[in-house]
C-alpha positions in Angstrom: 0.0 0.0 0.0 2.9 2.3 0.6 4.1 1.8 -2.9 0.5 2.6 -4.2 0.5 5.8 -2.2 3.8 6.9 -3.8 2.6 5.9 -7.3 -0.7 7.9 -6.9 1.1 10.9 -5.4 4.4 10.9 -7.3 4.8 14.7 -7.2 4.0 15.1 -3.5 6.7 16.0 -1.0 5.0 14.9 2.2 1.9 13.4 3.7 -0.2 13.7 6.8 -1.2 10.2 8.0 -4.4 10.3 10.1 -5.0 7.0 11.8 -8.4 6.3 13.3 -7.8 5.5 17.0 -6.0 2.4 18.0 -5.8 0.0 15.0 -5.8 2.8 12.4 -3.0 4.6 14.2 -0.9 1.4 14.4 -1.4 0.8 10.6 -0.6 4.5 9.9 2.6 4.2 11.9 3.7 1.2 9.8 2.8 3.0 6.6 4.9 6.0 7.8 7.9 3.7 8.4 7.6 2.2 4.9 7.2 5.6 3.2 10.4 6.7 5.0 12.3 3.5 4.0 11.1 3.5 0.4 11.3 7.1 -0.6 12.5 9.2 2.4 9.3 11.2 2.2 8.4 13.3 5.3 5.2 12.4 7.0 3.2 13.6 10.0 1.2 11.2 12.1 -1.9 12.2 13.9 -4.8 10.3 15.5 -8.5 10.7 14.8 -10.6 10.1 17.9 -14.2 9.1 17.5 -16.7 6.5 18.7 -17.2 4.1 15.8 -20.7 3.2 16.9 -21.8 6.8 17.4 -19.3 9.0 15.5 -21.0 12.4 16.1 -17.9 14.0 17.7 -14.6 13.7 15.9 -11.4 15.2 17.3 -7.8 15.1 16.2 -4.8 14.5 18.5 -3.2 17.7 17.1 -3.8 20.2 14.4 -0.8 20.8 12.1 -1.2 23.1 9.1 -3.4 21.1 6.7 -3.4 23.7 3.9 -2.3 22.2 0.6 -1.4 18.9 2.3 -2.2 15.4 1.2 -4.1 13.7 4.1 -4.5 9.9 4.2 -7.1 8.7 6.6 -6.3 5.2 7.8 -8.5 2.6 9.5 -8.4 -1.2 10.1 -11.7 -2.4 8.6 -14.2 -0.7 6.3 -17.6 -2.1 7.0 -20.2 0.4 5.7 -18.1 3.5 5.1 -19.7 5.4 8.0 -16.5 5.7 10.1 -14.4 6.9 7.1 -17.1 9.4 6.2 -17.2 10.9 9.7 -13.4 10.8 9.9 -13.2 13.1 6.9 -15.4 15.7 8.5 -12.8 17.7 10.5 -10.5 18.1 7.5 -13.1 19.6 5.2 -12.7 23.2 6.4 -8.9 23.1 6.7 -8.1 23.4 2.9 -6.1 20.2 2.3 -4.9 19.5 -1.2 -6.3 15.9 -1.2 -8.0 13.5 1.2 -7.5 9.8 0.5 -8.5 6.8 2.5 -6.7 3.5 3.3 -8.0 0.4 5.0 -6.3 -2.9 5.9 -9.5 -4.9 5.2 -12.5 -3.9 3.1 -15.8 -5.8 3.5 -17.9 -4.3 0.6 -21.0 -3.5 2.6 -21.0 0.2 1.7 -24.0 2.0 3.0 -22.3 5.4 2.7 -20.6 7.0 -0.3 -17.0 6.3 0.7 -14.8 3.8 -1.1 -11.2 3.4 0.2 -8.5 4.5 -2.2 -6.1 1.9 -0.8 -7.1 -1.6 0.3 -4.9 -4.3 1.8 -7.4 -7.1 1.4 -11.0 -7.1 0.1 -13.2 -9.8 1.7 -16.7 -10.9 0.9 -18.6 -11.5 4.1 -22.1 -11.6 5.4 -23.5 -8.7 7.4 -23.5 -11.0 10.5 -19.8 -11.7 10.3 -17.2 -9.4 11.8 -13.5 -8.9 11.1 -11.3 -8.1 14.1 -7.8 -6.6 13.9 -5.6 -7.4 16.8 -3.2 -4.6 17.9 -0.7 -5.1 20.6 1.7 -2.4 21.8 1.1 -0.4 18.6 1.7 -3.3 16.2 -0.8 -5.1 14.2 -0.6 -8.8 15.2 -3.3 -10.2 13.0 -6.8 -10.1 11.7 -9.6 -12.7 11.8 -13.1 -13.3 10.7 -15.7 -14.3 13.3 
């Protein structure tokens, strides 16, 4: 996914990686490391804080200058698109150059008009099944279907 980001943004000189609390932030941290290793591109890492079941209030861990920046919102699993849609909300008034989304696992049950730009794995599931991503000490340890 880091290579895809670079290919789709080949003229960019930096990125703001915004991980959705916990799992999304762990994935964003790993993407940050890979972008640094592959291309030496500077990135800033922030965390998006929201309640995934009731995402009315969305806050950011900090507010760097977003003007003319490429923001990549990162989450673990995309179920309906609702979390990604709400996660975009605080950036809309801050004049970014682009907003892109990345998920480790996409489930294809979109009920909202958001489709991830970068997907690690796309999985066909039923609405009753759930995908869990295990994070331990800031590292993604695995994902499983239940």
